[in-house]
N, CA, C and O atoms as a GROMACS GRO file, in nm:
protein
  572
    1MET      N    1   0.082  -0.126  -0.004
    1MET     CA    2  -0.009  -0.025   0.030
    1MET      C    3   0.094   0.087   0.020
    1MET      O    4   0.058   0.156  -0.075
    2ARG      N    5   0.212   0.141   0.077
    2ARG     CA    6   0.271   0.243   0.071
    2ARG      C    7   0.353   0.279  -0.046
    2ARG      O    8   0.385   0.393  -0.082
    3ALA      N    9   0.392   0.134  -0.119
    3ALA     CA   10   0.448   0.191  -0.265
    3ALA      C   11   0.372   0.238  -0.340
    3ALA      O   12   0.413   0.305  -0.434
    4ILE      N   13   0.247   0.216  -0.320
    4ILE     CA   14   0.135   0.242  -0.436
    4ILE      C   15   0.118   0.410  -0.373
    4ILE      O   16   0.096   0.499  -0.455
    5LEU      N   17   0.126   0.435  -0.268
    5LEU     CA   18   0.124   0.589  -0.248
    5LEU      C   19   0.237   0.671  -0.282
    5LEU      O   20   0.239   0.790  -0.316
    6HIS      N   21   0.346   0.574  -0.266
    6HIS     CA   22   0.500   0.703  -0.323
    6HIS      C   23   0.461   0.711  -0.435
    6HIS      O   24   0.474   0.826  -0.478
    7GLN      N   25   0.406   0.619  -0.529
    7GLN     CA   26   0.407   0.621  -0.685
    7GLN      C   27   0.294   0.690  -0.768
    7GLN      O   28   0.300   0.704  -0.890
    8LEU      N   29   0.173   0.741  -0.677
    8LEU     CA   30   0.076   0.794  -0.692
    8LEU      C   31   0.117   0.947  -0.735
    8LEU      O   32   0.043   0.978  -0.829
    9PRO      N   33   0.188   1.033  -0.710
    9PRO     CA   34   0.237   1.181  -0.735
    9PRO      C   35   0.294   1.178  -0.856
    9PRO      O   36   0.261   1.253  -0.948
   10THR      N   37   0.410   1.064  -0.862
   10THR     CA   38   0.467   1.052  -0.950
   10THR      C   39   0.356   1.034  -1.100
   10THR      O   40   0.349   1.114  -1.195
   11ALA      N   41   0.291   0.923  -1.084
   11ALA     CA   42   0.205   0.888  -1.198
   11ALA      C   43   0.144   1.050  -1.225
   11ALA      O   44   0.169   1.125  -1.319
   12VAL      N   45   0.067   1.069  -1.124
   12VAL     CA   46  -0.020   1.224  -1.173
   12VAL      C   47   0.082   1.338  -1.248
   12VAL      O   48   0.031   1.411  -1.332
   13CYS      N   49   0.215   1.351  -1.220
   13CYS     CA   50   0.300   1.456  -1.305
   13CYS      C   51   0.324   1.389  -1.402
   13CYS      O   52   0.333   1.465  -1.498
   14VAL      N   53   0.342   1.269  -1.435
   14VAL     CA   54   0.373   1.189  -1.594
   14VAL      C   55   0.212   1.238  -1.650
   14VAL      O   56   0.197   1.318  -1.742
   15ALA      N   57   0.106   1.178  -1.578
   15ALA     CA   58  -0.029   1.238  -1.701
   15ALA      C   59  -0.045   1.375  -1.727
   15ALA      O   60  -0.109   1.393  -1.830
   16ALA      N   61  -0.007   1.484  -1.667
   16ALA     CA   62  -0.040   1.574  -1.670
   16ALA      C   63   0.094   1.642  -1.771
   16ALA      O   64   0.083   1.748  -1.832
   17LEU      N   65   0.218   1.557  -1.771
   17LEU     CA   66   0.275   1.626  -1.841
   17LEU      C   67   0.278   1.582  -1.994
   17LEU      O   68   0.326   1.645  -2.088
   18THR      N   69   0.205   1.442  -1.994
   18THR     CA   70   0.175   1.380  -2.116
   18THR      C   71   0.055   1.480  -2.186
   18THR      O   72   0.059   1.504  -2.307
   19VAL      N   73  -0.059   1.539  -2.090
   19VAL     CA   74  -0.195   1.639  -2.159
   19VAL      C   75  -0.138   1.734  -2.211
   19VAL      O   76  -0.164   1.759  -2.329
   20THR      N   77  -0.037   1.823  -2.134
   20THR     CA   78   0.062   1.941  -2.161
   20THR      C   79   0.109   1.938  -2.309
   20THR      O   80   0.082   2.019  -2.398
   21ALA      N   81   0.192   1.818  -2.314
   21ALA     CA   82   0.253   1.791  -2.447
   21ALA      C   83   0.154   1.777  -2.513
   21ALA      O   84   0.132   1.888  -2.562
   22ALA      N   85   0.053   1.684  -2.557
   22ALA     CA   86  -0.049   1.656  -2.672
   22ALA      C   87  -0.103   1.777  -2.672
   22ALA      O   88  -0.103   1.821  -2.786
   23THR      N   89  -0.158   1.865  -2.581
   23THR     CA   90  -0.230   2.011  -2.587
   23THR      C   91  -0.165   2.057  -2.688
   23THR      O   92  -0.227   2.068  -2.793
   24ALA      N   93  -0.007   2.100  -2.680
   24ALA     CA   94   0.062   2.218  -2.701
   24ALA      C   95   0.109   2.154  -2.883
   24ALA      O   96   0.130   2.229  -2.978
   25GLN      N   97   0.116   2.006  -2.889
   25GLN     CA   98   0.119   1.970  -3.032
   25GLN      C   99   0.022   1.996  -3.123
   25GLN      O  100   0.048   2.039  -3.236
   26ASN      N  101  -0.116   1.969  -3.073
   26ASN     CA  102  -0.227   1.977  -3.141
   26ASN      C  103  -0.234   2.171  -3.181
   26ASN      O  104  -0.269   2.199  -3.296
   27SER      N  105  -0.214   2.241  -3.122
   27SER     CA  106  -0.229   2.376  -3.090
   27SER      C  107  -0.159   2.421  -3.243
   27SER      O  108  -0.081   2.367  -3.321
   28SER      N  109  -0.221   2.530  -3.240
   28SER     CA  110  -0.121   2.628  -3.397
   28SER      C  111  -0.009   2.663  -3.269
   28SER      O  112  -0.012   2.617  -3.155
   29GLN      N  113   0.103   2.774  -3.334
   29GLN     CA  114   0.226   2.785  -3.301
   29GLN      C  115   0.182   2.894  -3.187
   29GLN      O  116   0.133   2.997  -3.236
   30PRO      N  117   0.190   2.891  -3.054
   30PRO     CA  118   0.152   2.954  -2.975
   30PRO      C  119   0.267   3.079  -2.955
   30PRO      O  120   0.386   3.072  -2.987
   31GLU      N  121   0.197   3.195  -2.893
   31GLU     CA  122   0.278   3.326  -2.890
   31GLU      C  123   0.342   3.310  -2.757
   31GLU      O  124   0.302   3.239  -2.665
   32PRO      N  125   0.451   3.387  -2.760
   32PRO     CA  126   0.512   3.379  -2.594
   32PRO      C  127   0.373   3.445  -2.490
   32PRO      O  128   0.311   3.544  -2.530
   33GLY      N  129   0.349   3.398  -2.397
   33GLY     CA  130   0.256   3.472  -2.311
   33GLY      C  131   0.095   3.434  -2.338
   33GLY      O  132  -0.007   3.495  -2.302
   34ASP      N  133   0.109   3.316  -2.410
   34ASP     CA  134  -0.009   3.221  -2.443
   34ASP      C  135  -0.032   3.173  -2.326
   34ASP      O  136   0.055   3.183  -2.240
   35VAL      N  137  -0.168   3.105  -2.295
   35VAL     CA  138  -0.202   3.001  -2.187
   35VAL      C  139  -0.301   2.942  -2.262
   35VAL      O  140  -0.394   2.991  -2.325
   36ILE      N  141  -0.255   2.792  -2.239
   36ILE     CA  142  -0.240   2.685  -2.333
   36ILE      C  143  -0.406   2.677  -2.233
   36ILE      O  144  -0.398   2.686  -2.111
   37GLN      N  145  -0.519   2.664  -2.287
   37GLN     CA  146  -0.665   2.601  -2.257
   37GLN      C  147  -0.680   2.470  -2.256
   37GLN      O  148  -0.687   2.418  -2.367
   38SER      N  149  -0.690   2.381  -2.137
   38SER     CA  150  -0.689   2.230  -2.193
   38SER      C  151  -0.880   2.206  -2.200
   38SER      O  152  -0.941   2.177  -2.303
   39VAL      N  153  -0.910   2.217  -2.134
   39VAL     CA  154  -1.041   2.252  -2.119
   39VAL      C  155  -1.085   2.281  -2.225
   39VAL      O  156  -1.014   2.375  -2.260
   40PRO      N  157  -1.210   2.250  -2.359
   40PRO     CA  158  -1.302   2.328  -2.392
   40PRO      C  159  -1.405   2.424  -2.347
   40PRO      O  160  -1.421   2.417  -2.225
   41PRO      N  161  -1.468   2.499  -2.397
   41PRO     CA  162  -1.416   2.569  -2.519
   41PRO      C  163  -1.310   2.668  -2.518
   41PRO      O  164  -1.291   2.750  -2.429
   42PRO      N  165  -1.213   2.646  -2.674
   42PRO     CA  166  -1.107   2.754  -2.672
   42PRO      C  167  -1.136   2.880  -2.628
   42PRO      O  168  -1.250   2.926  -2.630
   43VAL      N  169  -1.007   2.959  -2.576
   43VAL     CA  170  -1.044   3.096  -2.553
   43VAL      C  171  -0.960   3.163  -2.638
   43VAL      O  172  -0.842   3.128  -2.629
   44SER      N  173  -0.989   3.262  -2.729
   44SER     CA  174  -0.895   3.356  -2.832
   44SER      C  175  -0.822   3.436  -2.756
   44SER      O  176  -0.854   3.500  -2.656
   45GLN      N  177  -0.688   3.425  -2.829
   45GLN     CA  178  -0.599   3.459  -2.775
   45GLN      C  179  -0.551   3.615  -2.851
   45GLN      O  180  -0.437   3.660  -2.863
   46LYS      N  181  -0.672   3.669  -2.892
   46LYS     CA  182  -0.687   3.815  -2.986
   46LYS      C  183  -0.783   3.834  -2.941
   46LYS      O  184  -0.824   3.874  -3.050
   47PRO      N  185  -0.883   3.848  -2.866
   47PRO     CA  186  -1.034   3.857  -2.848
   47PRO      C  187  -1.054   3.989  -2.919
   47PRO      O  188  -0.947   4.045  -2.947
   48GLU      N  189  -1.161   4.052  -2.956
   48GLU     CA  190  -1.202   4.182  -3.052
   48GLU      C  191  -1.318   4.201  -3.002
   48GLU      O  192  -1.387   4.103  -2.970
   49LEU      N  193  -1.365   4.334  -2.984
   49LEU     CA  194  -1.476   4.384  -2.909
   49LEU      C  195  -1.582   4.375  -3.087
   49LEU      O  196  -1.554   4.371  -3.207
   50PRO      N  197  -1.699   4.376  -3.007
   50PRO     CA  198  -1.806   4.383  -3.115
   50PRO      C  199  -1.801   4.535  -3.176
   50PRO      O  200  -1.749   4.614  -3.097
   51PRO      N  201  -1.850   4.601  -3.317
   51PRO     CA  202  -1.828   4.719  -3.374
   51PRO      C  203  -1.944   4.784  -3.306
   51PRO      O  204  -2.060   4.745  -3.299
   52LEU      N  205  -1.877   4.909  -3.249
   52LEU     CA  206  -1.923   4.999  -3.180
   52LEU      C  207  -2.047   5.089  -3.266
   52LEU      O  208  -2.010   5.197  -3.311
   53ASN      N  209  -2.139   5.062  -3.281
   53ASN     CA  210  -2.255   5.206  -3.338
   53ASN      C  211  -2.345   5.285  -3.288
   53ASN      O  212  -2.463   5.255  -3.271
   54ILE      N  213  -2.286   5.404  -3.257
   54ILE     CA  214  -2.322   5.504  -3.163
   54ILE      C  215  -2.391   5.594  -3.263
   54ILE      O  216  -2.352   5.647  -3.367
   55THR      N  217  -2.526   5.594  -3.190
   55THR     CA  218  -2.643   5.706  -3.293
   55THR      C  219  -2.602   5.824  -3.246
   55THR      O  220  -2.534   5.843  -3.145
   56ASP      N  221  -2.657   5.928  -3.344
   56ASP     CA  222  -2.637   6.102  -3.289
   56ASP      C  223  -2.712   6.125  -3.148
   56ASP      O  224  -2.667   6.214  -3.077
   57ASP      N  225  -2.833   6.047  -3.100
   57ASP     CA  226  -2.873   6.047  -3.012
   57ASP      C  227  -2.799   6.026  -2.890
   57ASP      O  228  -2.790   6.108  -2.799
   58GLN      N  229  -2.752   5.920  -2.894
   58GLN     CA  230  -2.643   5.824  -2.791
   58GLN      C  231  -2.524   5.940  -2.761
   58GLN      O  232  -2.476   5.967  -2.651
   59ARG      N  233  -2.492   5.994  -2.881
   59ARG     CA  234  -2.371   6.084  -2.869
   59ARG      C  235  -2.371   6.212  -2.791
   59ARG      O  236  -2.286   6.258  -2.715
   60ALA      N  237  -2.533   6.275  -2.844
   60ALA     CA  238  -2.555   6.383  -2.770
   60ALA      C  239  -2.574   6.360  -2.576
   60ALA      O  240  -2.564   6.447  -2.489
   61LYS      N  241  -2.607   6.200  -2.557
   61LYS     CA  242  -2.630   6.165  -2.419
   61LYS      C  243  -2.514   6.158  -2.373
   61LYS      O  244  -2.513   6.212  -2.263
   62ILE      N  245  -2.380   6.106  -2.412
   62ILE     CA  246  -2.256   6.077  -2.393
   62ILE      C  247  -2.189   6.228  -2.346
   62ILE      O  248  -2.120   6.243  -2.245
   63LYS      N  249  -2.221   6.323  -2.431
   63LYS     CA  250  -2.184   6.436  -2.436
   63LYS      C  251  -2.232   6.526  -2.292
   63LYS      O  252  -2.158   6.606  -2.235
   64GLN      N  253  -2.350   6.498  -2.257
   64GLN     CA  254  -2.421   6.524  -2.168
   64GLN      C  255  -2.390   6.517  -2.034
   64GLN      O  256  -2.380   6.600  -1.944
   65VAL      N  257  -2.377   6.394  -2.044
   65VAL     CA  258  -2.299   6.308  -1.917
   65VAL      C  259  -2.147   6.337  -1.859
   65VAL      O  260  -2.104   6.333  -1.744
   66LEU      N  261  -2.077   6.371  -1.998
   66LEU     CA  262  -1.944   6.375  -1.950
   66LEU      C  263  -1.862   6.498  -1.944
   66LEU      O  264  -1.743   6.518  -1.921
   67ARG      N  265  -1.974   6.585  -1.975
   67ARG     CA  266  -1.977   6.743  -1.948
   67ARG      C  267  -1.961   6.772  -1.828
   67ARG      O  268  -1.907   6.879  -1.798
   68THR      N  269  -2.005   6.680  -1.731
   68THR     CA  270  -1.979   6.734  -1.591
   68THR      C  271  -1.865   6.647  -1.526
   68THR      O  272  -1.856   6.633  -1.404
   69LYS      N  273  -1.793   6.600  -1.602
   69LYS     CA  274  -1.662   6.528  -1.580
   69LYS      C  275  -1.535   6.610  -1.576
   69LYS      O  276  -1.511   6.638  -1.693
   70ASN      N  277  -1.471   6.646  -1.523
   70ASN     CA  278  -1.335   6.692  -1.533
   70ASN      C  279  -1.201   6.581  -1.543
   70ASN      O  280  -1.126   6.541  -1.454
   71THR      N  281  -1.203   6.554  -1.668
   71THR     CA  282  -1.114   6.489  -1.715
   71THR      C  283  -1.025   6.516  -1.865
   71THR      O  284  -0.946   6.437  -1.917
   72GLU      N  285  -1.061   6.639  -1.910
   72GLU     CA  286  -0.960   6.683  -2.040
   72GLU      C  287  -0.843   6.629  -1.984
   72GLU      O  288  -0.798   6.623  -1.870
   73VAL      N  289  -0.802   6.587  -2.109
   73VAL     CA  290  -0.652   6.585  -2.102
   73VAL      C  291  -0.542   6.731  -2.109
   73VAL      O  292  -0.534   6.803  -2.209
   74THR      N  293  -0.469   6.750  -1.987
   74THR     CA  294  -0.411   6.906  -2.054
   74THR      C  295  -0.221   6.852  -2.013
   74THR      O  296  -0.183   6.786  -1.916
   75PHE      N  297  -0.160   6.894  -2.097
   75PHE     CA  298  -0.019   6.886  -2.122
   75PHE      C  299   0.069   6.939  -2.053
   75PHE      O  300   0.174   6.983  -2.100
   76GLN      N  301   0.041   6.941  -1.936
   76GLN     CA  302   0.177   7.066  -1.869
   76GLN      C  303   0.212   6.908  -1.794
   76GLN      O  304   0.323   6.911  -1.741
   77LEU      N  305   0.145   6.781  -1.780
   77LEU     CA  306   0.205   6.626  -1.722
   77LEU      C  307   0.349   6.582  -1.810
   77LEU      O  308   0.358   6.565  -1.931
   78LYS      N  309   0.427   6.574  -1.733
   78LYS     CA  310   0.554   6.492  -1.829
   78LYS      C  311   0.485   6.368  -1.906
   78LYS      O  312   0.501   6.354  -2.027
   79THR      N  313   0.426   6.301  -1.849
   79THR     CA  314   0.357   6.200  -1.973
   79THR      C  315   0.259   6.240  -2.042
   79THR      O  316   0.210   6.152  -2.112
   80THR      N  317   0.201   6.366  -2.050
   80THR     CA  318   0.096   6.385  -2.153
   80THR      C  319   0.180   6.514  -2.275
   80THR      O  320   0.134   6.566  -2.376
   81LYS      N  321   0.270   6.523  -2.229
   81LYS     CA  322   0.337   6.657  -2.319
   81LYS      C  323   0.350   6.592  -2.489
   81LYS      O  324   0.299   6.635  -2.593
   82PRO      N  325   0.439   6.472  -2.464
   82PRO     CA  326   0.454   6.431  -2.595
   82PRO      C  327   0.318   6.391  -2.682
   82PRO      O  328   0.311   6.369  -2.803
   83ALA      N  329   0.196   6.387  -2.567
   83ALA     CA  330   0.080   6.363  -2.696
   83ALA      C  331   0.059   6.496  -2.715
   83ALA      O  332  -0.063   6.513  -2.716
   84GLN      N  333   0.101   6.572  -2.726
   84GLN     CA  334   0.016   6.727  -2.776
   84GLN      C  335   0.025   6.740  -2.928
   84GLN      O  336  -0.052   6.809  -2.995
   85SER      N  337   0.144   6.654  -2.985
   85SER     CA  338   0.127   6.682  -3.140
   85SER      C  339   0.050   6.566  -3.204
   85SER      O  340   0.052   6.547  -3.325
   86PHE      N  341  -0.039   6.465  -3.088
   86PHE     CA  342  -0.124   6.346  -3.122
   86PHE      C  343  -0.240   6.409  -3.200
   86PHE      O  344  -0.308   6.494  -3.142
   87ASP      N  345  -0.279   6.367  -3.358
   87ASP     CA  346  -0.405   6.426  -3.397
   87ASP      C  347  -0.516   6.288  -3.428
   87ASP      O  348  -0.511   6.206  -3.519
   88PRO      N  349  -0.578   6.296  -3.357
   88PRO     CA  350  -0.706   6.182  -3.292
   88PRO      C  351  -0.784   6.150  -3.445
   88PRO      O  352  -0.835   6.242  -3.509
   89ALA      N  353  -0.786   6.028  -3.485
   89ALA     CA  354  -0.871   5.977  -3.598
   89ALA      C  355  -0.872   5.820  -3.547
   89ALA      O  356  -0.812   5.739  -3.477
   90LEU      N  357  -1.004   5.838  -3.649
   90LEU     CA  358  -1.074   5.674  -3.613
   90LEU      C  359  -1.012   5.599  -3.658
   90LEU      O  360  -0.981   5.605  -3.777
   91GLY      N  361  -0.955   5.457  -3.540
   91GLY     CA  362  -0.885   5.356  -3.590
   91GLY      C  363  -0.718   5.372  -3.564
   91GLY      O  364  -0.650   5.273  -3.590
   92ALA      N  365  -0.640   5.510  -3.505
   92ALA     CA  366  -0.575   5.530  -3.445
   92ALA      C  367  -0.504   5.494  -3.291
   92ALA      O  368  -0.567   5.517  -3.188
   93LYS      N  369  -0.428   5.460  -3.290
   93LYS     CA  370  -0.377   5.421  -3.157
   93LYS      C  371  -0.353   5.541  -3.064
   93LYS      O  372  -0.260   5.618  -3.087
   94ILE      N  373  -0.443   5.561  -2.949
   94ILE     CA  374  -0.380   5.674  -2.862
   94ILE      C  375  -0.194   5.666  -2.793
   94ILE      O  376  -0.138   5.561  -2.762
   95PRO      N  377  -0.150   5.767  -2.788
   95PRO     CA  378  -0.009   5.778  -2.720
   95PRO      C  379  -0.033   5.705  -2.575
   95PRO      O  380  -0.126   5.719  -2.495
   96THR      N  381   0.068   5.632  -2.571
   96THR     CA  382   0.108   5.541  -2.407
   96THR      C  383   0.110   5.676  -2.304
   96THR      O  384   0.070   5.637  -2.195
   97GLY      N  385   0.127   5.752  -2.302
   97GLY     CA  386   0.121   5.854  -2.190
   97GLY      C  387  -0.046   5.914  -2.184
   97GLY      O  388  -0.088   6.004  -2.112
   98LEU      N  389  -0.087   5.868  -2.239
   98LEU     CA  390  -0.259   5.883  -2.237
   98LEU      C  391  -0.341   5.787  -2.182
   98LEU      O  392  -0.374   5.682  -2.238
   99LYS      N  393  -0.386   5.838  -2.032
   99LYS     CA  394  -0.476   5.722  -2.007
   99LYS      C  395  -0.622   5.732  -1.996
   99LYS      O  396  -0.675   5.822  -1.930
  100ALA      N  397  -0.700   5.628  -2.068
  100ALA     CA  398  -0.865   5.674  -2.089
  100ALA      C  399  -0.907   5.633  -1.951
  100ALA      O  400  -0.833   5.587  -1.864
  101HIS      N  401  -1.054   5.658  -1.943
  101HIS     CA  402  -1.099   5.656  -1.798
  101HIS      C  403  -1.215   5.555  -1.828
  101HIS      O  404  -1.202   5.510  -1.941
  102SER      N  405  -1.322   5.506  -1.763
  102SER     CA  406  -1.422   5.384  -1.742
  102SER      C  407  -1.558   5.528  -1.769
  102SER      O  408  -1.591   5.620  -1.694
  103LEU      N  409  -1.586   5.507  -1.848
  103LEU     CA  410  -1.793   5.524  -1.910
  103LEU      C  411  -1.812   5.549  -1.766
  103LEU      O  412  -1.748   5.482  -1.686
  104PRO      N  413  -1.908   5.654  -1.719
  104PRO     CA  414  -1.960   5.636  -1.605
  104PRO      C  415  -2.094   5.526  -1.605
  104PRO      O  416  -2.137   5.495  -1.717
  105PRO      N  417  -2.151   5.475  -1.504
  105PRO     CA  418  -2.220   5.382  -1.483
  105PRO      C  419  -2.404   5.419  -1.548
  105PRO      O  420  -2.486   5.330  -1.570
  106PRO      N  421  -2.432   5.582  -1.569
  106PRO     CA  422  -2.550   5.595  -1.574
  106PRO      C  423  -2.554   5.566  -1.758
  106PRO      O  424  -2.654   5.542  -1.826
  107LEU      N  425  -2.418   5.576  -1.802
  107LEU     CA  426  -2.406   5.546  -1.962
  107LEU      C  427  -2.409   5.392  -1.988
  107LEU      O  428  -2.475   5.337  -2.075
  108ILE      N  429  -2.339   5.342  -1.912
  108ILE     CA  430  -2.330   5.161  -1.917
  108ILE      C  431  -2.476   5.123  -1.900
  108ILE      O  432  -2.519   5.045  -1.984
  109TYR      N  433  -2.591   5.181  -1.769
  109TYR     CA  434  -2.670   5.100  -1.770
  109TYR      C  435  -2.753   5.103  -1.944
  109TYR      O  436  -2.800   5.008  -2.006
  110GLU      N  437  -2.746   5.235  -1.980
  110GLU     CA  438  -2.841   5.289  -2.099
  110GLU      C  439  -2.798   5.217  -2.214
  110GLU      O  440  -2.879   5.160  -2.286
  111MET      N  441  -2.634   5.216  -2.246
  111MET     CA  442  -2.588   5.179  -2.377
  111MET      C  443  -2.505   5.071  -2.318
  111MET      O  444  -2.394   5.112  -2.284
  112PRO      N  445  -2.532   4.919  -2.291
  112PRO     CA  446  -2.465   4.816  -2.250
  112PRO      C  447  -2.331   4.794  -2.318
  112PRO      O  448  -2.238   4.741  -2.257
  113ALA      N  449  -2.316   4.848  -2.482
  113ALA     CA  450  -2.217   4.786  -2.546
  113ALA      C  451  -2.104   4.886  -2.498
  113ALA      O  452  -1.990   4.841  -2.505
  114LEU      N  453  -2.118   5.018  -2.448
  114LEU     CA  454  -2.017   5.089  -2.386
  114LEU      C  455  -1.914   5.027  -2.285
  114LEU      O  456  -1.797   5.060  -2.265
  115LYS      N  457  -1.997   4.918  -2.220
  115LYS     CA  458  -1.944   4.898  -2.082
  115LYS      C  459  -1.759   4.864  -2.146
  115LYS      O  460  -1.664   4.928  -2.102
  116GLN      N  461  -1.748   4.784  -2.223
  116GLN     CA  462  -1.646   4.756  -2.289
  116GLN      C  463  -1.514   4.890  -2.327
  116GLN      O  464  -1.397   4.900  -2.365
  117TYR      N  465  -1.593   4.948  -2.299
  117TYR     CA  466  -1.518   5.060  -2.398
  117TYR      C  467  -1.463   5.182  -2.280
  117TYR      O  468  -1.525   5.198  -2.174
  118THR      N  469  -1.363   5.247  -2.308
  118THR     CA  470  -1.293   5.374  -2.197
  118THR      C  471  -1.352   5.508  -2.278
  118THR      O  472  -1.445   5.508  -2.358
  119TYR      N  473  -1.280   5.611  -2.240
  119TYR     CA  474  -1.312   5.711  -2.311
  119TYR      C  475  -1.195   5.801  -2.241
  119TYR      O  476  -1.138   5.775  -2.135
  120LEU      N  477  -1.167   5.950  -2.351
  120LEU     CA  478  -1.087   6.049  -2.344
  120LEU      C  479  -1.124   6.145  -2.353
  120LEU      O  480  -1.204   6.136  -2.446
  121LYS      N  481  -1.126   6.298  -2.300
  121LYS     CA  482  -1.137   6.395  -2.338
  121LYS      C  483  -1.023   6.471  -2.381
  121LYS      O  484  -0.940   6.506  -2.297
  122PHE      N  485  -1.006   6.511  -2.543
  122PHE     CA  486  -0.896   6.545  -2.559
  122PHE      C  487  -0.896   6.636  -2.691
  122PHE      O  488  -0.948   6.605  -2.798
  123LYS      N  489  -0.832   6.744  -2.664
  123LYS     CA  490  -0.876   6.874  -2.721
  123LYS      C  491  -1.033   6.869  -2.826
  123LYS      O  492  -1.052   6.840  -2.944
  124GLY      N  493  -1.126   6.917  -2.709
  124GLY     CA  494  -1.206   6.942  -2.756
  124GLY      C  495  -1.292   6.821  -2.817
  124GLY      O  496  -1.402   6.848  -2.864
  125GLN      N  497  -1.245   6.687  -2.818
  125GLN     CA  498  -1.346   6.576  -2.837
  125GLN      C  499  -1.317   6.493  -2.750
  125GLN      O  500  -1.228   6.483  -2.666
  126VAL      N  501  -1.457   6.398  -2.801
  126VAL     CA  502  -1.461   6.279  -2.710
  126VAL      C  503  -1.414   6.152  -2.786
  126VAL      O  504  -1.470   6.106  -2.885
  127LEU      N  505  -1.310   6.106  -2.728
  127LEU     CA  506  -1.279   5.953  -2.837
  127LEU      C  507  -1.320   5.877  -2.716
  127LEU      O  508  -1.320   5.912  -2.597
  128ILE      N  509  -1.366   5.738  -2.787
  128ILE     CA  510  -1.426   5.660  -2.766
  128ILE      C  511  -1.291   5.551  -2.813
  128ILE      O  512  -1.238   5.553  -2.924
  129VAL      N  513  -1.251   5.451  -2.689
  129VAL     CA  514  -1.131   5.390  -2.722
  129VAL      C  515  -1.137   5.224  -2.642
  129VAL      O  516  -1.161   5.189  -2.527
  130ASN      N  517  -1.116   5.177  -2.720
  130ASN     CA  518  -1.076   5.026  -2.738
  130ASN      C  519  -0.980   4.999  -2.653
  130ASN      O  520  -0.860   4.992  -2.681
  131PRO      N  521  -1.050   4.977  -2.498
  131PRO     CA  522  -0.896   4.923  -2.398
  131PRO      C  523  -0.815   4.804  -2.454
  131PRO      O  524  -0.695   4.796  -2.427
  132MET      N  525  -0.866   4.728  -2.516
  132MET     CA  526  -0.751   4.564  -2.549
  132MET      C  527  -0.650   4.657  -2.653
  132MET      O  528  -0.529   4.640  -2.637
  133THR      N  529  -0.687   4.739  -2.742
  133THR     CA  530  -0.618   4.749  -2.806
  133THR      C  531  -0.504   4.933  -2.855
  133THR      O  532  -0.414   4.980  -2.923
  134GLY      N  533  -0.628   4.967  -2.732
  134GLY     CA  534  -0.580   5.136  -2.759
  134GLY      C  535  -0.610   5.185  -2.858
  134GLY      O  536  -0.526   5.269  -2.890
  135LYS      N  537  -0.702   5.175  -2.938
  135LYS     CA  538  -0.754   5.213  -3.076
  135LYS      C  539  -0.866   5.320  -3.073
  135LYS      O  540  -0.964   5.257  -3.032
  136ILE      N  541  -0.894   5.415  -3.090
  136ILE     CA  542  -0.977   5.498  -3.142
  136ILE      C  543  -1.121   5.424  -3.199
  136ILE      O  544  -1.118   5.410  -3.322
  137ALA      N  545  -1.236   5.378  -3.140
  137ALA     CA  546  -1.354   5.339  -3.175
  137ALA      C  547  -1.439   5.449  -3.237
  137ALA      O  548  -1.487   5.433  -3.349
  138ASP      N  549  -1.455   5.542  -3.178
  138ASP     CA  550  -1.527   5.656  -3.195
  138ASP      C  551  -1.514   5.757  -3.172
  138ASP      O  552  -1.473   5.767  -3.057
  139MET      N  553  -1.530   5.883  -3.236
  139MET     CA  554  -1.506   5.997  -3.144
  139MET      C  555  -1.601   6.110  -3.241
  139MET      O  556  -1.651   6.098  -3.353
  140PHE      N  557  -1.598   6.208  -3.154
  140PHE     CA  558  -1.686   6.346  -3.199
  140PHE      C  559  -1.687   6.464  -3.129
  140PHE      O  560  -1.638   6.438  -3.020
  141SER      N  561  -1.720   6.590  -3.135
  141SER     CA  562  -1.685   6.697  -3.028
  141SER      C  563  -1.730   6.677  -2.924
  141SER      O  564  -1.825   6.610  -2.886
  142GLU      N  565  -1.635   6.759  -2.858
  142GLU     CA  566  -1.739   6.756  -2.713
  142GLU      C  567  -1.875   6.886  -2.676
  142GLU      O  568  -1.956   6.903  -2.585
  143THR      N  569  -1.847   6.943  -2.783
  143THR     CA  570  -1.955   7.075  -2.748
  143THR      C  571  -2.093   7.026  -2.804
  143THR      O  572  -2.192   7.099  -2.794
   0.00000   0.00000   0.00000
């Protein structure tokens, strides 16, 4: 009985290594930092958010709610000064020194699609940002 108890941890380790090796061989070339999931369903290593379709009425509501937030980017800070020359455009990646904010709960409750996005008030514009890629998903005038 003792012999079986001493061999059990070794058998478990060998089985785990075999499953890991088989999983690694079956998957396409993993990238550094990828986590191999052995239990289905597989999880995408490069998740994408659904397209954001905001109507003019929704933009007006966003402007109204964000008007009360003092989150406009200023360029006096060392981290934001390099972003002063950034010209925002749809699909452009925001500079690393800029930190986007979560959208306020009232907006998220009314427009659940916004829950996965963040925003920046930058040079008189509201930028809706995909936080996973740092790219601008939508933009409109702040006023």
